PANU-431869 format. One record per residue (C-alpha): x, y, z; residue in one letter. Coordinates in nm, 2 decimals, decimal comma, always signed. Layout:
% residues N
<site u="X" v="Y" w="Z" rest="A"/>
...
END
This chain:
% residues 95
<site u="+0,01" v="+0,01" w="+0,00" rest="M"/>
<site u="+0,11" v="+0,34" w="-0,13" rest="E"/>
<site u="+0,09" v="+0,63" w="+0,15" rest="Y"/>
<site u="-0,17" v="+0,91" w="+0,10" rest="D"/>
<site u="-0,18" v="+1,23" w="+0,26" rest="D"/>
<site u="-0,60" v="+1,11" w="+0,19" rest="K"/>
<site u="-0,61" v="+0,87" w="+0,37" rest="W"/>
<site u="-0,68" v="+1,08" w="+0,70" rest="H"/>
<site u="-0,44" v="+0,94" w="+0,90" rest="I"/>
<site u="-0,06" v="+0,90" w="+0,93" rest="G"/>
<site u="+0,19" v="+0,74" w="+0,80" rest="K"/>
<site u="+0,28" v="+0,52" w="+1,11" rest="G"/>
<site u="-0,03" v="+0,38" w="+1,14" rest="W"/>
<site u="-0,04" v="+0,23" w="+0,77" rest="V"/>
<site u="+0,13" v="-0,06" w="+0,86" rest="P"/>
<site u="-0,13" v="-0,16" w="+1,10" rest="L"/>
<site u="-0,38" v="-0,14" w="+0,77" rest="L"/>
<site u="-0,15" v="-0,34" w="+0,55" rest="E"/>
<site u="-0,17" v="-0,62" w="+0,79" rest="I"/>
<site u="-0,54" v="-0,56" w="+0,82" rest="A"/>
<site u="-0,55" v="-0,55" w="+0,42" rest="D"/>
<site u="-0,39" v="-0,88" w="+0,37" rest="K"/>
<site u="-0,62" v="-1,09" w="+0,63" rest="V"/>
<site u="-0,99" v="-0,98" w="+0,54" rest="L"/>
<site u="-0,85" v="-0,99" w="+0,15" rest="G"/>
<site u="-1,18" v="-0,99" w="+0,02" rest="D"/>
<site u="-1,39" v="-0,85" w="+0,27" rest="I"/>
<site u="-1,53" v="-0,48" w="+0,24" rest="N"/>
<site u="-1,40" v="-0,30" w="+0,56" rest="W"/>
<site u="-1,34" v="+0,07" w="+0,60" rest="I"/>
<site u="-1,20" v="+0,26" w="+0,88" rest="Y"/>
<site u="-1,11" v="+0,59" w="+1,04" rest="K"/>
<site u="-0,95" v="+0,71" w="+1,36" rest="E"/>
<site u="-1,14" v="+0,83" w="+1,67" rest="K"/>
<site u="-1,08" v="+0,88" w="+2,01" rest="Y"/>
<site u="-0,68" v="+0,88" w="+1,92" rest="G"/>
<site u="-0,68" v="+0,48" w="+1,78" rest="T"/>
<site u="-0,71" v="+0,38" w="+1,43" rest="L"/>
<site u="-1,08" v="+0,17" w="+1,45" rest="R"/>
<site u="-1,13" v="-0,05" w="+1,15" rest="I"/>
<site u="-1,50" v="-0,15" w="+1,08" rest="D"/>
<site u="-1,72" v="-0,40" w="+0,83" rest="L"/>
<site u="-1,89" v="-0,28" w="+0,54" rest="V"/>
<site u="-2,12" v="-0,56" w="+0,49" rest="G"/>
<site u="-2,01" v="-0,94" w="+0,50" rest="G"/>
<site u="-1,93" v="-1,18" w="+0,81" rest="I"/>
<site u="-1,63" v="-1,16" w="+1,01" rest="W"/>
<site u="-1,50" v="-1,50" w="+1,09" rest="D"/>
<site u="-1,35" v="-1,52" w="+1,43" rest="D"/>
<site u="-0,96" v="-1,53" w="+1,35" rest="N"/>
<site u="-1,03" v="-1,20" w="+1,17" rest="Q"/>
<site u="-1,28" v="-1,04" w="+1,43" rest="F"/>
<site u="-0,97" v="-1,12" w="+1,70" rest="N"/>
<site u="-0,69" v="-0,93" w="+1,46" rest="L"/>
<site u="-0,91" v="-0,65" w="+1,39" rest="V"/>
<site u="-0,95" v="-0,62" w="+1,77" rest="G"/>
<site u="-0,55" v="-0,64" w="+1,80" rest="I"/>
<site u="-0,48" v="-0,40" w="+1,56" rest="L"/>
<site u="-0,69" v="-0,17" w="+1,72" rest="E"/>
<site u="-0,54" v="-0,22" w="+2,05" rest="E"/>
<site u="-0,22" v="-0,19" w="+1,91" rest="L"/>
<site u="-0,32" v="+0,15" w="+1,77" rest="S"/>
<site u="-0,25" v="+0,23" w="+2,08" rest="C"/>
<site u="+0,08" v="+0,23" w="+2,14" rest="H"/>
<site u="+0,20" v="+0,33" w="+1,79" rest="V"/>
<site u="+0,24" v="+0,68" w="+1,66" rest="C"/>
<site u="+0,01" v="+0,80" w="+1,39" rest="E"/>
<site u="+0,30" v="+0,98" w="+1,22" rest="N"/>
<site u="+0,58" v="+0,80" w="+1,25" rest="C"/>
<site u="+0,54" v="+0,48" w="+1,43" rest="G"/>
<site u="+0,76" v="+0,45" w="+1,69" rest="A"/>
<site u="+0,65" v="+0,35" w="+2,08" rest="Y"/>
<site u="+0,37" v="+0,61" w="+2,12" rest="G"/>
<site u="+0,09" v="+0,70" w="+2,39" rest="K"/>
<site u="-0,28" v="+0,92" w="+2,33" rest="A"/>
<site u="-0,18" v="+1,30" w="+2,39" rest="T"/>
<site u="-0,38" v="+1,62" w="+2,34" rest="G"/>
<site u="-0,68" v="+1,78" w="+2,57" rest="G"/>
<site u="-0,92" v="+1,82" w="+2,35" rest="G"/>
<site u="-0,86" v="+1,60" w="+2,03" rest="W"/>
<site u="-0,65" v="+1,31" w="+2,09" rest="I"/>
<site u="-0,41" v="+1,18" w="+1,88" rest="K"/>
<site u="-0,18" v="+0,93" w="+1,98" rest="T"/>
<site u="+0,21" v="+1,05" w="+1,93" rest="L"/>
<site u="+0,54" v="+0,94" w="+2,03" rest="C"/>
<site u="+0,71" v="+1,24" w="+2,21" rest="K"/>
<site u="+0,93" v="+1,36" w="+1,95" rest="E"/>
<site u="+0,62" v="+1,38" w="+1,76" rest="C"/>
<site u="+0,42" v="+1,57" w="+2,07" rest="E"/>
<site u="+0,70" v="+1,80" w="+2,08" rest="A"/>
<site u="+0,69" v="+1,88" w="+1,69" rest="E"/>
<site u="+0,33" v="+1,93" w="+1,74" rest="L"/>
<site u="+0,22" v="+2,14" w="+2,00" rest="Y"/>
<site u="+0,59" v="+2,37" w="+1,95" rest="E"/>
<site u="+0,44" v="+2,55" w="+1,68" rest="N"/>
END
């Protein structure tokens, strides 16, 4: 998957989406960022137990992966929550 800024998520979460794409295959799914985490939702169809469990793991991992760079991160911010590493958080809030 080649990153495009129209994806509305940072490059740091692209590997998580690549895993989802491989495991979910032909199933129609969408993703979004919500409360600083990646959310993956099914659009019609049925996930099997393995797919359902993997989606839960990927969503949980996103709580610990910097949205921008993919390093270890944590939830930051007061109003708009983002999952960022210390370096990306400092860069975001220094402006």
